[in-house]
N, C-alpha and C positions, 0 to 999 in steps of 0.2 A: 316195598320200598319204604324206608323210614320217612316220616313227615318232618321237614326241616324248615326253620324260620327263614332260611336263605333260598329256598326253592320257590317254584311257582305256587299260586294259590291252589291248595288241595281241596278235594271235596269228598265227603263221606256221608253216611246216613244211618239213622236209627232204624233198625229192622221193624217192619210191620208185624202184626200177628202176635209177637212175643210179649208185648205189653199193650193193653187195650183201654187206656184211659179215655174217658169221654172227651177230653180236651183235643185229642188228635186222631183217634182211631177212626178209620173209615168203616161204614156198615158191612162191607163184604168180608172184613177180617174176622167177624164172629164165627163164620162157618169155614174159615180157612184151614188148611191141612199142613202137616209137615212138608208135603211135596211142594206146596206153595212157597214155604220158607226157602226151600232149596232153590226154587226158580229165582226168587229175589236175590239170594246170595250169589248165584251164578251170574245173574245179570249185572250185579255190582262188580264181580270179578272181571267180566268181559268189558264193562263200560268204563274202566279206569278209575273206579271209586277207590279212594285211599283206604277206607275202612267200612266195616259194618259193625253195628253196636247193639248190645242187649242190656236191658235194665235189671234191677235187683230189688225185689221185695219178697220177704219170706211169707208174710201173711198180712192180709188187709182187714181191718176191723169193719164191722157192719156200718158204723157211722160214716165211713168214707167210701164204701163200696159202690154207691150210686155214681160217684164221680170218677173214682180211680179204677173201678171194676176189680175183680179178683183174678184177672188173667195176667199173670206175671211169670213168664217162664224163667227157670233158673239160668242165669247167664253163662255159667261154666258149662253146663250140659248143652245148652243151645249152641254156644260158639264152638264147642268141641265137635258137635254133630256137623256143623257147617264147615269146620276146618277140613273135614274129610271129603267135601264135595267142591272145594274151591282150591285155588293154587296160589294166588298172589295177594288177594285183598287182606288187609290187616283186620284183627279181631279185637274189638274194644268193649270193655265193660263201661257202660255209661248210664249210671255209675254203680260200682259195687259199694254197698253200705258195709264197709269193713268193720265197723264197730259192733256188728252183730256176731262176729266170729273172732276167735283167737288168731293172731297173726300167723301162727304156724299152720293153722287149718287153711287160711286164705292162701298162704304161700304154697302149700302142697297142691291145692286145686289149680292155681294159675301157673305154677311152674310146670305142672304136667301139661296144661293146655299149650304153653309156649313150646314145650318139647315136642308134643305131638304135631303141632302145626308148623314146625320148622322155624320158629322164632318170629311169629306174627302177632304177638300179644301187645296191646296197649292197655295198661291197667288204669282205668278211670275210677276214681274214688270220691265218695261224698259222705256227708255227716248223717244223712237220713232225716226223716221228719215225722215218723209215725210212732208215737209213744207206746201204744199197745204192742207193737211189733217188738220193740226193745224189751219191754217188760215180760213178754211171753218167753223169750229165750234167756232171760236173766242178764241182759245187757244194760249198761248205764245210759239212760236217755238224757238226763239233765247234764251229765258231764261228757256228752258225745263229742264235743269239739276237741277237748283235750285228749280223749281216747283216739280220735282220728289222727291228731298230730303225732302221738306216740306210735300209733299203728303204722303210719307211713314210714317213720324211722325204723321200726322193727322190720317192716317189709323190705326196706332197702337191704338190710342184712340177710333176711331169710330168702330173698330172691337173687342174691349175689352168687358168685362163682363157687363159694365154699360149700363142701359137702356137710360140714358141721358148722353152721353159722352161729354167731354169738351176738347177743344183745342184752343190755341191762338198762331198764327204765323204771319209772315209778310203778307202772301197772303190769308190765310184761318183762320177763327175763328168761333167756334160754341159752344153753351151751351144752356141748357134748351130745347133741341130738342130731343124727344124720338124716338128711332128706335127699333122696335121689328119686327121679331124675332131676338134674338141674335145668334151668331155662337154657335155651339155645343162645339167647341174647346175653351179652356180658352185663348189660344194664337194661333191665326192663323199664321202658318209659312209664312214669307215673304222672297222670294228668289229674288235676284236682278240679272237681266240679263245684259250682255254686257262685252266686253273685253278691252275697252278703259281704260286708266289710271283713268279717272273719275269714270267709272263704277266699276272698281275693288275697288277703295277707297270707293265708296258708299256701295258696298256689305260688305266690311270689317267693316265699321262703323255702318251700319244700318241693314244688312241682317241676316237672319237665314240660308240662303243658297246663293251660287253663281252659276249662270248659264252662263258659258262662251259661246261666239258665234263663234264656229268653230275654236278655237285655235288648231293648230296641236299638236301632242304629244310632239314634241321637244320644244315647247314654253310653255307648261303647267307648268313644274317644276318652272320656274322663276316666272310665274304669281301666282302660289300657294304660293310660298315663300313670295312674295310681299303682297299678301292678308293677310297672317298670321301676317306679320310684322306690317302692318297698323292696324290690329285689336288689336294687343298687344299695339301698340303705343296709340291707342284710349282708352285703358283700358277696352275693352270689353272682359269679361272672358268667356261668353257662347261659346260653340263650334259652328262651322259653317259647314254646309253640302256643300262639294265641288263637283261640277258636271263636266261632260265632254260630248261632242257630239262625238260619235265614227265615224269611217269610215263606209260607207255602208256595210251591211253584207249579206251573203248568206250561209245558213247552208247546207252543202253537196257540191257536184260538179255540178255546173250549166251547163245545156246543151244549154245555150244561152249567148251572150256577156253581162256581168254585169258591165263592166268597170274596168279599171286597178286599181283604188283606192279601189275597193270592196274587203273586206276580205271574202274569201270563202274557204270551205274545211270541214274537219272532225270536229265534235263538240269539241273534245279535243284540236285541234289546234286553233280553234277560242277562246276557253276559255283561253288557254295559252297566246294568244296575248292580250286579254282583261284584264287579270290579271295585265298586266303592268300598267294599269290606277290606280289600287289600290296601286301598289308599289310606285307611285309618289304622292300619297296623295289624290286620288279621291275617293269619297264615293258613288256616283251614276253615272251611264252612261246612256245617252240617245241613244238608238239604232234605226236604220232604215234599213229595209230590201228591197232589190231589188225584184221586183215582176212584173208579167204581168197580174195579175187579183187579185180580192179579195180572191179567193180560194187559190192562191199561197201565198199571204201574210199571211192569217190565218194559212196555213200549216207551213210557215216559223216561225211564232210566236210560234206555238205549239212545233215545233222541238227545237227552242231555249230554251223554258221553260223546256222541258223535258230532253234535251240532253246536252245543253251548260251550262245553269244556275247552275246545281249541281256542276260544276267544277269551279265556280267563287269565292268560299270561300276564305276569306282573311287570 
């Protein structure tokens, strides 16, 4: 089901295992298997989660490996794999670093994913931040903001309904080149990630959704106000889906240390806290659960879907 600014507060999640940054990965993920990913994806499908998401890094330099790790599954391969074992949950790249690839390559990959999944793609895009990664593939790191802007415009054409899309920009141009299959969706939603001034402007002017990167609650109202002001200034009348990444969650009373930032407690208490996001203009929240195993994670997801989500109504 599409995520709408007019609907109830939706909830989705970044998949575990497929990216293992030291910032958020749990210890059990290091030995996890593809079967564990399948279990999590199916739990999301059954638990009413709006989407599951995968990250994008081609290669991580040694200087960053201790913090970022080198575990970054390819998002198209991962989401396509999970499309085959789920039925309704949407499939999101959060985020695809589209500046690493020509727009026609990105369009071919994600159009195929949308086609195979029956129209479940959300294309989340971002500028990227690892210089060595760009240099290794011959991409423009210093000009990545402008590349991303033009890539979004090119992808609008390349992911549209036309078998032979056309686009002419400063960096990219194509016409007379056919790509089938086409996406199932008439308009693939493009959500823009990032919280910098440039990213917020990009989301306001070009995005169907905005994916902030860890803005705390007290910073979000000003960011959201700026997003809408920039969108109005640009003359974009279509509504935009505003997202937020919540604090880590634990449904119930944990019997182990889950960290002081973690929201834990009774379902009604968690829902009351999360409803504050809707009150400040957020339409979808990305949740993450503390867990010591895939069993505990899927139990947490099921408890959230059954006991917390019904109280998130806006």
